[in-house]
PyMOL Python script that loads the backbone (N, CA, C, O; Angstrom):
from pymol import cmd

cmd.read_pdbstr("""\
ATOM      1  N   MET A   1      11.197  44.650  -1.885  1.00  0.00           N
ATOM      2  CA  MET A   1      11.591  43.858  -0.824  1.00  0.00           C
ATOM      3  C   MET A   1      12.251  42.534  -1.538  1.00  0.00           C
ATOM      4  O   MET A   1      13.150  41.945  -0.938  1.00  0.00           O
ATOM      5  N   SER A   2      11.869  42.133  -2.637  1.00  0.00           N
ATOM      6  CA  SER A   2      12.607  40.976  -3.261  1.00  0.00           C
ATOM      7  C   SER A   2      14.006  41.330  -3.680  1.00  0.00           C
ATOM      8  O   SER A   2      14.875  40.459  -3.725  1.00  0.00           O
ATOM      9  N   HIS A   3      14.244  42.562  -3.981  1.00  0.00           N
ATOM     10  CA  HIS A   3      15.616  43.014  -4.395  1.00  0.00           C
ATOM     11  C   HIS A   3      16.378  42.947  -3.153  1.00  0.00           C
ATOM     12  O   HIS A   3      17.533  42.527  -3.220  1.00  0.00           O
ATOM     13  N   PHE A   4      15.855  43.329  -1.941  1.00  0.00           N
ATOM     14  CA  PHE A   4      16.704  43.241  -0.736  1.00  0.00           C
ATOM     15  C   PHE A   4      17.045  41.775  -0.498  1.00  0.00           C
ATOM     16  O   PHE A   4      18.174  41.532  -0.072  1.00  0.00           O
ATOM     17  N   TRP A   5      16.245  40.821  -0.710  1.00  0.00           N
ATOM     18  CA  TRP A   5      16.589  39.460  -0.370  1.00  0.00           C
ATOM     19  C   TRP A   5      17.442  38.869  -1.419  1.00  0.00           C
ATOM     20  O   TRP A   5      18.146  37.903  -1.124  1.00  0.00           O
ATOM     21  N   THR A   6      17.449  39.364  -2.639  1.00  0.00           N
ATOM     22  CA  THR A   6      18.360  38.924  -3.709  1.00  0.00           C
ATOM     23  C   THR A   6      19.813  39.345  -3.378  1.00  0.00           C
ATOM     24  O   THR A   6      20.791  38.623  -3.574  1.00  0.00           O
ATOM     25  N   LEU A   7      19.848  40.653  -2.828  1.00  0.00           N
ATOM     26  CA  LEU A   7      21.231  41.240  -2.425  1.00  0.00           C
ATOM     27  C   LEU A   7      21.716  40.427  -1.196  1.00  0.00           C
ATOM     28  O   LEU A   7      22.887  40.059  -1.102  1.00  0.00           O
ATOM     29  N   MET A   8      20.786  40.164  -0.271  1.00  0.00           N
ATOM     30  CA  MET A   8      21.271  39.408   0.975  1.00  0.00           C
ATOM     31  C   MET A   8      21.857  38.061   0.527  1.00  0.00           C
ATOM     32  O   MET A   8      22.975  37.728   0.920  1.00  0.00           O
ATOM     33  N   ASN A   9      21.117  37.264  -0.302  1.00  0.00           N
ATOM     34  CA  ASN A   9      21.490  35.997  -0.775  1.00  0.00           C
ATOM     35  C   ASN A   9      22.747  35.932  -1.734  1.00  0.00           C
ATOM     36  O   ASN A   9      23.550  34.999  -1.716  1.00  0.00           O
ATOM     37  N   ASP A  10      22.822  36.955  -2.517  1.00  0.00           N
ATOM     38  CA  ASP A  10      24.012  37.059  -3.353  1.00  0.00           C
ATOM     39  C   ASP A  10      25.243  37.310  -2.504  1.00  0.00           C
ATOM     40  O   ASP A  10      26.251  36.633  -2.705  1.00  0.00           O
ATOM     41  N   GLU A  11      25.215  38.280  -1.531  1.00  0.00           N
ATOM     42  CA  GLU A  11      26.246  38.555  -0.751  1.00  0.00           C
ATOM     43  C   GLU A  11      26.722  37.609   0.302  1.00  0.00           C
ATOM     44  O   GLU A  11      27.910  37.370   0.516  1.00  0.00           O
ATOM     45  N   PHE A  12      25.690  37.077   0.958  1.00  0.00           N
ATOM     46  CA  PHE A  12      26.074  36.199   2.155  1.00  0.00           C
ATOM     47  C   PHE A  12      25.630  34.760   1.979  1.00  0.00           C
ATOM     48  O   PHE A  12      25.905  33.946   2.861  1.00  0.00           O
ATOM     49  N   GLY A  13      24.949  34.390   0.876  1.00  0.00           N
ATOM     50  CA  GLY A  13      24.422  33.012   0.774  1.00  0.00           C
ATOM     51  C   GLY A  13      23.067  32.868   1.418  1.00  0.00           C
ATOM     52  O   GLY A  13      22.787  33.539   2.411  1.00  0.00           O
ATOM     53  N   ALA A  14      22.261  32.057   0.910  1.00  0.00           N
ATOM     54  CA  ALA A  14      20.963  31.971   1.425  1.00  0.00           C
ATOM     55  C   ALA A  14      20.738  31.632   2.898  1.00  0.00           C
ATOM     56  O   ALA A  14      19.879  32.161   3.603  1.00  0.00           O
ATOM     57  N   GLU A  15      21.635  30.658   3.297  1.00  0.00           N
ATOM     58  CA  GLU A  15      21.545  30.144   4.642  1.00  0.00           C
ATOM     59  C   GLU A  15      22.055  31.153   5.580  1.00  0.00           C
ATOM     60  O   GLU A  15      21.404  31.395   6.596  1.00  0.00           O
ATOM     61  N   TYR A  16      23.222  31.799   5.324  1.00  0.00           N
ATOM     62  CA  TYR A  16      23.723  32.764   6.248  1.00  0.00           C
ATOM     63  C   TYR A  16      23.046  34.075   6.306  1.00  0.00           C
ATOM     64  O   TYR A  16      23.086  34.786   7.310  1.00  0.00           O
ATOM     65  N   ALA A  17      22.370  34.416   5.124  1.00  0.00           N
ATOM     66  CA  ALA A  17      21.501  35.594   4.984  1.00  0.00           C
ATOM     67  C   ALA A  17      20.257  35.376   5.929  1.00  0.00           C
ATOM     68  O   ALA A  17      19.789  36.308   6.584  1.00  0.00           O
ATOM     69  N   ALA A  18      19.810  34.258   5.959  1.00  0.00           N
ATOM     70  CA  ALA A  18      18.645  34.104   6.873  1.00  0.00           C
ATOM     71  C   ALA A  18      19.126  34.198   8.277  1.00  0.00           C
ATOM     72  O   ALA A  18      18.507  34.899   9.078  1.00  0.00           O
ATOM     73  N   THR A  19      20.173  33.549   8.622  1.00  0.00           N
ATOM     74  CA  THR A  19      20.781  33.705  10.020  1.00  0.00           C
ATOM     75  C   THR A  19      21.125  35.106  10.415  1.00  0.00           C
ATOM     76  O   THR A  19      20.904  35.465  11.571  1.00  0.00           O
ATOM     77  N   LEU A  20      21.652  35.926   9.537  1.00  0.00           N
ATOM     78  CA  LEU A  20      21.964  37.401   9.778  1.00  0.00           C
ATOM     79  C   LEU A  20      20.777  38.103  10.085  1.00  0.00           C
ATOM     80  O   LEU A  20      20.659  38.828  11.073  1.00  0.00           O
ATOM     81  N   ALA A  21      19.772  37.862   9.126  1.00  0.00           N
ATOM     82  CA  ALA A  21      18.476  38.519   9.333  1.00  0.00           C
ATOM     83  C   ALA A  21      17.631  38.353  10.648  1.00  0.00           C
ATOM     84  O   ALA A  21      16.875  39.198  11.126  1.00  0.00           O
ATOM     85  N   ARG A  22      17.908  37.084  11.145  1.00  0.00           N
ATOM     86  CA  ARG A  22      17.215  36.740  12.321  1.00  0.00           C
ATOM     87  C   ARG A  22      17.996  37.157  13.624  1.00  0.00           C
ATOM     88  O   ARG A  22      17.422  37.504  14.657  1.00  0.00           O
ATOM     89  N   ASP A  23      19.422  37.085  13.466  1.00  0.00           N
ATOM     90  CA  ASP A  23      20.153  37.222  14.676  1.00  0.00           C
ATOM     91  C   ASP A  23      21.097  38.460  14.822  1.00  0.00           C
ATOM     92  O   ASP A  23      21.509  38.818  15.925  1.00  0.00           O
ATOM     93  N   HIS A  24      21.411  39.078  13.689  1.00  0.00           N
ATOM     94  CA  HIS A  24      22.310  40.254  13.774  1.00  0.00           C
ATOM     95  C   HIS A  24      21.599  41.460  14.146  1.00  0.00           C
ATOM     96  O   HIS A  24      20.636  41.902  13.519  1.00  0.00           O
ATOM     97  N   VAL A  25      22.146  42.022  15.272  1.00  0.00           N
ATOM     98  CA  VAL A  25      21.470  43.337  15.792  1.00  0.00           C
ATOM     99  C   VAL A  25      22.197  44.460  15.109  1.00  0.00           C
ATOM    100  O   VAL A  25      23.423  44.487  15.009  1.00  0.00           O
ATOM    101  N   LEU A  26      21.335  45.448  14.611  1.00  0.00           N
ATOM    102  CA  LEU A  26      21.872  46.585  14.058  1.00  0.00           C
ATOM    103  C   LEU A  26      21.784  47.789  14.984  1.00  0.00           C
ATOM    104  O   LEU A  26      20.712  48.363  15.175  1.00  0.00           O
ATOM    105  N   GLY A  27      23.016  48.196  15.602  1.00  0.00           N
ATOM    106  CA  GLY A  27      22.912  49.401  16.423  1.00  0.00           C
ATOM    107  C   GLY A  27      22.488  50.557  15.815  1.00  0.00           C
ATOM    108  O   GLY A  27      21.814  51.380  16.436  1.00  0.00           O
ATOM    109  N   SER A  28      22.863  50.736  14.472  1.00  0.00           N
ATOM    110  CA  SER A  28      22.473  51.963  13.915  1.00  0.00           C
ATOM    111  C   SER A  28      20.932  52.122  13.654  1.00  0.00           C
ATOM    112  O   SER A  28      20.484  53.228  13.352  1.00  0.00           O
ATOM    113  N   LEU A  29      20.151  51.061  13.767  1.00  0.00           N
ATOM    114  CA  LEU A  29      18.749  50.949  13.581  1.00  0.00           C
ATOM    115  C   LEU A  29      17.991  50.583  14.937  1.00  0.00           C
ATOM    116  O   LEU A  29      17.022  49.826  15.009  1.00  0.00           O
ATOM    117  N   GLY A  30      18.609  51.261  16.018  1.00  0.00           N
ATOM    118  CA  GLY A  30      18.008  51.005  17.358  1.00  0.00           C
ATOM    119  C   GLY A  30      18.047  49.719  17.921  1.00  0.00           C
ATOM    120  O   GLY A  30      17.115  49.327  18.622  1.00  0.00           O
ATOM    121  N   GLY A  31      19.096  48.976  17.670  1.00  0.00           N
ATOM    122  CA  GLY A  31      19.315  47.675  18.340  1.00  0.00           C
ATOM    123  C   GLY A  31      18.348  46.641  17.858  1.00  0.00           C
ATOM    124  O   GLY A  31      18.092  45.714  18.627  1.00  0.00           O
ATOM    125  N   ARG A  32      17.799  46.682  16.724  1.00  0.00           N
ATOM    126  CA  ARG A  32      16.925  45.730  16.050  1.00  0.00           C
ATOM    127  C   ARG A  32      17.624  44.781  15.064  1.00  0.00           C
ATOM    128  O   ARG A  32      18.624  45.095  14.419  1.00  0.00           O
ATOM    129  N   THR A  33      17.038  43.656  15.010  1.00  0.00           N
ATOM    130  CA  THR A  33      17.560  42.794  13.995  1.00  0.00           C
ATOM    131  C   THR A  33      17.069  43.252  12.586  1.00  0.00           C
ATOM    132  O   THR A  33      16.191  44.107  12.470  1.00  0.00           O
ATOM    133  N   VAL A  34      17.649  42.672  11.559  1.00  0.00           N
ATOM    134  CA  VAL A  34      17.221  42.984  10.263  1.00  0.00           C
ATOM    135  C   VAL A  34      15.782  42.605  10.043  1.00  0.00           C
ATOM    136  O   VAL A  34      15.071  43.378   9.400  1.00  0.00           O
ATOM    137  N   ASN A  35      15.299  41.504  10.510  1.00  0.00           N
ATOM    138  CA  ASN A  35      13.958  41.099  10.449  1.00  0.00           C
ATOM    139  C   ASN A  35      12.941  42.094  11.163  1.00  0.00           C
ATOM    140  O   ASN A  35      11.900  42.492  10.642  1.00  0.00           O
ATOM    141  N   GLU A  36      13.382  42.428  12.397  1.00  0.00           N
ATOM    142  CA  GLU A  36      12.694  43.315  13.148  1.00  0.00           C
ATOM    143  C   GLU A  36      12.418  44.746  12.540  1.00  0.00           C
ATOM    144  O   GLU A  36      11.310  45.280  12.500  1.00  0.00           O
ATOM    145  N   ALA A  37      13.651  45.306  12.053  1.00  0.00           N
ATOM    146  CA  ALA A  37      13.678  46.546  11.373  1.00  0.00           C
ATOM    147  C   ALA A  37      12.605  46.469  10.196  1.00  0.00           C
ATOM    148  O   ALA A  37      11.750  47.346  10.075  1.00  0.00           O
ATOM    149  N   LEU A  38      12.681  45.501   9.434  1.00  0.00           N
ATOM    150  CA  LEU A  38      11.871  45.396   8.161  1.00  0.00           C
ATOM    151  C   LEU A  38      10.453  45.302   8.519  1.00  0.00           C
ATOM    152  O   LEU A  38       9.595  45.918   7.885  1.00  0.00           O
ATOM    153  N   GLU A  39      10.164  44.491   9.592  1.00  0.00           N
ATOM    154  CA  GLU A  39       8.830  44.209  10.097  1.00  0.00           C
ATOM    155  C   GLU A  39       8.125  45.514  10.678  1.00  0.00           C
ATOM    156  O   GLU A  39       6.904  45.671  10.696  1.00  0.00           O
ATOM    157  N   GLN A  40       9.031  46.397  11.135  1.00  0.00           N
ATOM    158  CA  GLN A  40       8.525  47.534  11.810  1.00  0.00           C
ATOM    159  C   GLN A  40       8.506  48.726  10.735  1.00  0.00           C
ATOM    160  O   GLN A  40       8.198  49.857  11.110  1.00  0.00           O
ATOM    161  N   GLY A  41       8.831  48.469   9.411  1.00  0.00           N
ATOM    162  CA  GLY A  41       8.524  49.503   8.469  1.00  0.00           C
ATOM    163  C   GLY A  41       9.752  50.136   8.034  1.00  0.00           C
ATOM    164  O   GLY A  41       9.636  51.031   7.197  1.00  0.00           O
ATOM    165  N   GLU A  42      11.055  49.793   8.504  1.00  0.00           N
ATOM    166  CA  GLU A  42      12.190  50.395   8.077  1.00  0.00           C
ATOM    167  C   GLU A  42      12.400  50.221   6.560  1.00  0.00           C
ATOM    168  O   GLU A  42      12.295  49.109   6.042  1.00  0.00           O
ATOM    169  N   PRO A  43      12.680  51.270   5.887  1.00  0.00           N
ATOM    170  CA  PRO A  43      12.934  50.943   4.436  1.00  0.00           C
ATOM    171  C   PRO A  43      13.965  49.941   4.131  1.00  0.00           C
ATOM    172  O   PRO A  43      15.025  50.032   4.751  1.00  0.00           O
ATOM    173  N   PRO A  44      13.805  48.924   3.203  1.00  0.00           N
ATOM    174  CA  PRO A  44      14.883  47.790   2.947  1.00  0.00           C
ATOM    175  C   PRO A  44      16.221  48.577   2.596  1.00  0.00           C
ATOM    176  O   PRO A  44      17.283  48.109   3.004  1.00  0.00           O
ATOM    177  N   ARG A  45      16.211  49.692   1.894  1.00  0.00           N
ATOM    178  CA  ARG A  45      17.534  50.214   1.630  1.00  0.00           C
ATOM    179  C   ARG A  45      18.428  50.684   2.892  1.00  0.00           C
ATOM    180  O   ARG A  45      19.648  50.549   2.985  1.00  0.00           O
ATOM    181  N   ALA A  46      17.611  51.231   3.788  1.00  0.00           N
ATOM    182  CA  ALA A  46      18.293  51.657   5.028  1.00  0.00           C
ATOM    183  C   ALA A  46      18.820  50.429   5.833  1.00  0.00           C
ATOM    184  O   ALA A  46      19.895  50.418   6.433  1.00  0.00           O
ATOM    185  N   VAL A  47      17.960  49.429   5.776  1.00  0.00           N
ATOM    186  CA  VAL A  47      18.426  48.162   6.555  1.00  0.00           C
ATOM    187  C   VAL A  47      19.664  47.563   5.765  1.00  0.00           C
ATOM    188  O   VAL A  47      20.666  47.226   6.396  1.00  0.00           O
ATOM    189  N   TRP A  48      19.606  47.439   4.489  1.00  0.00           N
ATOM    190  CA  TRP A  48      20.728  46.990   3.619  1.00  0.00           C
ATOM    191  C   TRP A  48      21.965  47.697   3.953  1.00  0.00           C
ATOM    192  O   TRP A  48      23.014  47.107   4.213  1.00  0.00           O
ATOM    193  N   ASP A  49      21.814  49.114   3.940  1.00  0.00           N
ATOM    194  CA  ASP A  49      23.014  49.931   4.149  1.00  0.00           C
ATOM    195  C   ASP A  49      23.604  49.721   5.477  1.00  0.00           C
ATOM    196  O   ASP A  49      24.826  49.646   5.614  1.00  0.00           O
ATOM    197  N   ALA A  50      22.762  49.619   6.493  1.00  0.00           N
ATOM    198  CA  ALA A  50      23.182  49.405   7.907  1.00  0.00           C
ATOM    199  C   ALA A  50      23.925  48.107   8.039  1.00  0.00           C
ATOM    200  O   ALA A  50      24.973  47.980   8.673  1.00  0.00           O
ATOM    201  N   LEU A  51      23.274  47.118   7.365  1.00  0.00           N
ATOM    202  CA  LEU A  51      23.971  45.702   7.535  1.00  0.00           C
ATOM    203  C   LEU A  51      25.364  45.800   6.697  1.00  0.00           C
ATOM    204  O   LEU A  51      26.383  45.361   7.231  1.00  0.00           O
ATOM    205  N   CYS A  52      25.417  46.291   5.568  1.00  0.00           N
ATOM    206  CA  CYS A  52      26.662  46.491   4.863  1.00  0.00           C
ATOM    207  C   CYS A  52      27.705  47.216   5.630  1.00  0.00           C
ATOM    208  O   CYS A  52      28.881  46.856   5.575  1.00  0.00           O
ATOM    209  N   ASP A  53      27.313  48.225   6.343  1.00  0.00           N
ATOM    210  CA  ASP A  53      28.256  48.963   7.156  1.00  0.00           C
ATOM    211  C   ASP A  53      28.874  48.041   8.197  1.00  0.00           C
ATOM    212  O   ASP A  53      30.087  47.940   8.380  1.00  0.00           O
ATOM    213  N   ASP A  54      27.838  47.312   8.930  1.00  0.00           N
ATOM    214  CA  ASP A  54      28.240  46.396  10.020  1.00  0.00           C
ATOM    215  C   ASP A  54      29.137  45.351   9.511  1.00  0.00           C
ATOM    216  O   ASP A  54      30.148  45.071  10.155  1.00  0.00           O
ATOM    217  N   MET A  55      28.842  44.722   8.360  1.00  0.00           N
ATOM    218  CA  MET A  55      29.523  43.562   7.874  1.00  0.00           C
ATOM    219  C   MET A  55      30.799  43.973   6.950  1.00  0.00           C
ATOM    220  O   MET A  55      31.462  43.103   6.385  1.00  0.00           O
ATOM    221  N   ASP A  56      31.076  45.257   6.844  1.00  0.00           N
ATOM    222  CA  ASP A  56      32.183  45.741   5.956  1.00  0.00           C
ATOM    223  C   ASP A  56      32.010  45.224   4.428  1.00  0.00           C
ATOM    224  O   ASP A  56      32.952  44.759   3.785  1.00  0.00           O
ATOM    225  N   VAL A  57      30.854  45.345   3.987  1.00  0.00           N
ATOM    226  CA  VAL A  57      30.700  44.952   2.552  1.00  0.00           C
ATOM    227  C   VAL A  57      31.167  46.207   1.736  1.00  0.00           C
ATOM    228  O   VAL A  57      30.713  47.346   1.843  1.00  0.00           O
ATOM    229  N   PRO A  58      32.183  45.766   0.880  1.00  0.00           N
ATOM    230  CA  PRO A  58      32.762  46.927   0.129  1.00  0.00           C
ATOM    231  C   PRO A  58      31.695  47.657  -0.869  1.00  0.00           C
ATOM    232  O   PRO A  58      30.731  47.034  -1.316  1.00  0.00           O
ATOM    233  N   ALA A  59      31.910  48.846  -1.142  1.00  0.00           N
ATOM    234  CA  ALA A  59      31.066  49.713  -1.881  1.00  0.00           C
ATOM    235  C   ALA A  59      30.788  49.144  -3.231  1.00  0.00           C
ATOM    236  O   ALA A  59      29.674  49.339  -3.717  1.00  0.00           O
ATOM    237  N   GLU A  60      31.676  48.467  -3.884  1.00  0.00           N
ATOM    238  CA  GLU A  60      31.416  47.882  -5.163  1.00  0.00           C
ATOM    239  C   GLU A  60      30.541  46.658  -5.222  1.00  0.00           C
ATOM    240  O   GLU A  60      30.128  46.234  -6.301  1.00  0.00           O
ATOM    241  N   ARG A  61      30.254  46.083  -4.065  1.00  0.00           N
ATOM    242  CA  ARG A  61      29.330  44.995  -4.042  1.00  0.00           C
ATOM    243  C   ARG A  61      27.960  45.325  -3.408  1.00  0.00           C
ATOM    244  O   ARG A  61      27.094  44.452  -3.344  1.00  0.00           O
ATOM    245  N   ARG A  62      27.764  46.493  -2.969  1.00  0.00           N
ATOM    246  CA  ARG A  62      26.542  46.952  -2.427  1.00  0.00           C
ATOM    247  C   ARG A  62      25.305  47.076  -3.232  1.00  0.00           C
ATOM    248  O   ARG A  62      24.180  47.108  -2.734  1.00  0.00           O
ATOM    249  N   LEU A  63      25.560  47.144  -4.485  1.00  0.00           N
ATOM    250  CA  LEU A  63      24.399  47.197  -5.455  1.00  0.00           C
ATOM    251  C   LEU A  63      24.105  45.899  -6.018  1.00  0.00           C
ATOM    252  O   LEU A  63      23.207  45.795  -6.853  1.00  0.00           O
ATOM    253  N   GLY A  64      24.821  44.840  -5.614  1.00  0.00           N
ATOM    254  CA  GLY A  64      24.446  43.455  -6.108  1.00  0.00           C
ATOM    255  C   GLY A  64      25.384  43.024  -7.224  1.00  0.00           C
ATOM    256  O   GLY A  64      26.245  43.789  -7.659  1.00  0.00           O
ATOM    257  N   ARG A  65      25.210  41.804  -7.677  1.00  0.00           N
ATOM    258  CA  ARG A  65      26.043  41.201  -8.766  1.00  0.00           C
ATOM    259  C   ARG A  65      25.681  41.864 -10.127  1.00  0.00           C
ATOM    260  O   ARG A  65      24.554  42.280 -10.395  1.00  0.00           O
ATOM    261  N   ASN A  66      26.652  41.911 -10.877  1.00  0.00           N
ATOM    262  CA  ASN A  66      26.516  42.404 -12.183  1.00  0.00           C
ATOM    263  C   ASN A  66      26.397  41.280 -13.266  1.00  0.00           C
ATOM    264  O   ASN A  66      26.658  41.530 -14.443  1.00  0.00           O
ATOM    265  N   THR A  67      26.004  40.053 -12.858  1.00  0.00           N
ATOM    266  CA  THR A  67      25.992  39.015 -13.769  1.00  0.00           C
ATOM    267  C   THR A  67      24.552  38.765 -14.267  1.00  0.00           C
ATOM    268  O   THR A  67      24.403  37.941 -15.170  1.00  0.00           O
ATOM    269  N   ARG A  68      23.589  39.339 -13.809  1.00  0.00           N
ATOM    270  CA  ARG A  68      22.211  39.053 -14.369  1.00  0.00           C
ATOM    271  C   ARG A  68      22.046  39.632 -15.670  1.00  0.00           C
ATOM    272  O   ARG A  68      22.675  40.634 -16.009  1.00  0.00           O
ATOM    273  N   VAL A  69      21.146  38.986 -16.485  1.00  0.00           N
ATOM    274  CA  VAL A  69      20.753  39.699 -17.655  1.00  0.00           C
ATOM    275  C   VAL A  69      19.371  40.260 -17.473  1.00  0.00           C
ATOM    276  O   VAL A  69      18.477  39.552 -17.009  1.00  0.00           O
ATOM    277  N   ALA A  70      19.160  41.553 -17.836  1.00  0.00           N
ATOM    278  CA  ALA A  70      17.961  42.246 -17.751  1.00  0.00           C
ATOM    279  C   ALA A  70      16.910  41.421 -18.626  1.00  0.00           C
ATOM    280  O   ALA A  70      17.222  40.847 -19.668  1.00  0.00           O
ATOM    281  N   ARG A  71      15.659  41.431 -18.092  1.00  0.00           N
ATOM    282  CA  ARG A  71      14.462  41.047 -18.842  1.00  0.00           C
ATOM    283  C   ARG A  71      14.457  41.812 -20.183  1.00  0.00           C
ATOM    284  O   ARG A  71      14.472  43.042 -20.239  1.00  0.00           O
ATOM    285  N   GLY A  72      14.433  40.974 -21.289  1.00  0.00           N
ATOM    286  CA  GLY A  72      14.302  41.841 -22.644  1.00  0.00           C
ATOM    287  C   GLY A  72      15.577  41.969 -23.148  1.00  0.00           C
ATOM    288  O   GLY A  72      15.655  42.197 -24.356  1.00  0.00           O
ATOM    289  N   ALA A  73      16.686  41.868 -22.454  1.00  0.00           N
ATOM    290  CA  ALA A  73      18.006  41.987 -23.161  1.00  0.00           C
ATOM    291  C   ALA A  73      18.315  40.805 -23.947  1.00  0.00           C
ATOM    292  O   ALA A  73      17.560  39.833 -23.944  1.00  0.00           O
ATOM    293  N   GLN A  74      19.435  40.847 -24.646  1.00  0.00           N
ATOM    294  CA  GLN A  74      19.936  39.673 -25.350  1.00  0.00           C
ATOM    295  C   GLN A  74      20.093  38.538 -24.399  1.00  0.00           C
ATOM    296  O   GLN A  74      20.839  38.684 -23.431  1.00  0.00           O
ATOM    297  N   GLY A  75      19.460  37.427 -24.589  1.00  0.00           N
ATOM    298  CA  GLY A  75      19.704  36.218 -23.722  1.00  0.00           C
ATOM    299  C   GLY A  75      18.660  36.283 -22.645  1.00  0.00           C
ATOM    300  O   GLY A  75      18.401  35.237 -22.050  1.00  0.00           O
ATOM    301  N   GLY A  76      18.057  37.345 -22.338  1.00  0.00           N
ATOM    302  CA  GLY A  76      17.033  37.489 -21.229  1.00  0.00           C
ATOM    303  C   GLY A  76      15.800  36.729 -21.638  1.00  0.00           C
ATOM    304  O   GLY A  76      15.739  36.127 -22.711  1.00  0.00           O
ATOM    305  N   GLN A  77      14.803  36.769 -20.746  1.00  0.00           N
ATOM    306  CA  GLN A  77      13.588  36.067 -20.901  1.00  0.00           C
ATOM    307  C   GLN A  77      12.599  37.009 -21.329  1.00  0.00           C
ATOM    308  O   GLN A  77      12.167  37.888 -20.583  1.00  0.00           O
ATOM    309  N   LEU A  78      12.218  36.840 -22.559  1.00  0.00           N
ATOM    310  CA  LEU A  78      11.071  37.851 -22.980  1.00  0.00           C
ATOM    311  C   LEU A  78      10.007  36.981 -23.638  1.00  0.00           C
ATOM    312  O   LEU A  78      10.230  36.221 -24.581  1.00  0.00           O
ATOM    313  N   GLY A  79       8.900  37.155 -23.086  1.00  0.00           N
ATOM    314  CA  GLY A  79       7.649  36.431 -23.450  1.00  0.00           C
ATOM    315  C   GLY A  79       7.638  35.798 -24.771  1.00  0.00           C
ATOM    316  O   GLY A  79       7.082  36.388 -25.697  1.00  0.00           O
ATOM    317  N   GLY A  80       8.256  34.534 -24.977  1.00  0.00           N
ATOM    318  CA  GLY A  80       8.262  33.747 -26.175  1.00  0.00           C
ATOM    319  C   GLY A  80       9.067  34.161 -27.280  1.00  0.00           C
ATOM    320  O   GLY A  80       9.000  33.524 -28.332  1.00  0.00           O
ATOM    321  N   LYS A  81       9.858  35.198 -27.164  1.00  0.00           N
ATOM    322  CA  LYS A  81      10.754  35.550 -28.294  1.00  0.00           C
ATOM    323  C   LYS A  81      12.174  34.898 -27.939  1.00  0.00           C
ATOM    324  O   LYS A  81      12.563  34.973 -26.774  1.00  0.00           O
ATOM    325  N   PRO A  82      12.899  34.308 -28.832  1.00  0.00           N
ATOM    326  CA  PRO A  82      14.096  33.741 -28.657  1.00  0.00           C
ATOM    327  C   PRO A  82      15.193  34.589 -28.145  1.00  0.00           C
ATOM    328  O   PRO A  82      16.313  34.110 -27.968  1.00  0.00           O
TER     329      PRO A  82
END
""", "prot")
cmd.dss("prot")
cmd.show_as("cartoon", "prot")
cmd.util.cbc("prot")
cmd.orient("prot")
């Protein structure tokens, strides 16, 4: 679920992501909002894909930003090691 919200915030910005989640109705998910679909157990990936389709998010941006450094990678945060 945290990855879902990271994708939302990265793509739409935190404020607009919250508005979309609350107000945008997804026809492909039975006319539910993002929040309703998630609360009713719809898999986050299915909700994300439906929202991306509705909002015309290009395929190259649907997996998130490529700018984060993985934990443990060079420059990442690894328990006490520089």
